N, C-alpha and C positions, 0 to 999 in steps of 0.2 A: 296110627294116630296117637299122640301123646295125651296125657291127662289135661293139658292146657290148650289143646287145639279144639276149636268148635267146628261142628259141621257147618257148611256154608249156609244152610237154611236157618240155623239158630245163632249165628254169629251176631254179637251186639253191634248196633250201628252207632255212628257218631252224630246222628241227627238230633237236634235239640227237641225236647218235649214240647208239644203244642199246648198252649194255655187255652182254657175255655173262653168263648167269646164274651165280651163285655156286655152286660145287660143294657138294653135300650132304655134311655130315660124318657123317650117320647111317649111311652105308655103310661107314665105316672099321671094319675088324675088328682091326687091330693098334694097338699103342700108338704115339702120335706120337714120332718120333725127335727127339732133342735136337740143336740147332744147334751147330756148332763155336764155340768161344770166340773172341772178337775178339782179335787180337794185342795184347799189352801195349804201351802207349805209354810212352816214356821222356821225362821233362820236366826242364826246368831246375829245380834245387833252390832257386834264389833266387826265381823269379817264377812257377813252374809252367807256363811256356810249353812246349807239346809240341814236341819236337826230333826224335825218330825213334821207331821201334818195334822190338821184338825180331825181327820177321820180315824185317828188312833187315840183320841182322848178317852180316858177310862169312862165307861158309860155311867151316867148319874143314877140309872136304875139299879146298878150293882153296888152303889154306895149305901151302907146300912143307914136306916133312919136315925137321926140324932147326931150323925157325924158332922163335925164342923167343916166349914169351908177350908180349903188348903191355903196355908200361908208359909212362905219361905222367909229367909233372912231379910230380903229386900222388899217384901210385900206379897201380893197375890201370886198364887201358883196353881198349876193344874197337874193332875195325874195322867200320865200317858202310858200306853202299853208298849210302845216301840220308840226307839231313838236311833239315829244314824249319825255317822261322822263325829262321834264323841269318844272321849277317853275316860276310863273309870279309875279312881284311886283304889288303894287297898281298902278292904272292908274294915270298919271299926264300929264299935257300939257307941250309940249316941242316945242320951236321955232327952226325949221330946215331951211335949205336953200330953201326948197320948200314951206315953210309956217308953220303954227301952226298945230301940230298933238297931239292927246291924245294917249299916248303910255304906254306900260308896259315893264319893263326890263325883259329879259329872262335869267335865270340862270340854269345851269345844275342841274338836279335832283339828280345826284350822288355826285358831289363835290361842288356845288354851285358857280362855276366859271361863270363869265359873258360871255354870248354868243351873245347877240344882243337884239332886242326889237320887240314887237308885236305892230302893228299899229291898235289901237282900233277905232280911228276916225280921219279923215282928215278934217280940218276946211275949207280948200280951195276946192271949187267945182271941180277944175281940178285935184285934187289929191284923189278923192273918190275911185278910182279903187284900191288903196292900202289897204283899210280898211279890217281888219280881217286877213291879211297876216303877216308873220314873217320875219324880216330882220335879217339874221344871218351873223356874221362876219367870213369870211373864215380863218382868222388868228387863230381862236379859235377852228377850226374843222379840222379833217383829214378824209380821205377816208379809210373805212375798205376794206380789200381784197375781191375780187369778188369770188363767188362760181360758179364753172363751172360744167356742166353736160356733160358727154361724148356723150351719145345718149339714145334714148328710149330703145334700145335693150341691153344696158349694165346692167348686173345683179350682178356684184361683189360688195364686200364691199367697193371698192375704186371708187365708182361712182362719188364721189365729191372730188375735189382737191381744196385746198386753195392756191391761187397765187395772186401776186400783179399786 
């Protein structure tokens, strides 16, 4: 017997693995609970590329008291901990109202439109909490419609509805 031959009693079979039976839904006595909504995605206003979502907005509890609301070049802005489908420029020092910061401009990965900037380094000790986060200007973003699920018990092809 060679190293690759199996004895007939231990030879692997080509039979597919059996899956466990599907639980019966007839025993359910309560109504099925609704699933939580999927976080809203924020996309580039120009090309609809998904950039971030509302579940990665920098928590307001982590912003020091007395800090101003965020403002970009075109108006209101929010600080996000994560972004996707974006390109960053080379870092450069910019003098802002809160002091000097080393920042990278953020452009959409789909259409290259300006979206905001990433704070690489805050030169003021009181602004260090901003480092590594992205300030996105809301004027350049829009909210994608939410995806709703009806319930755990729904099994039709129309489980998901797109609505605003």
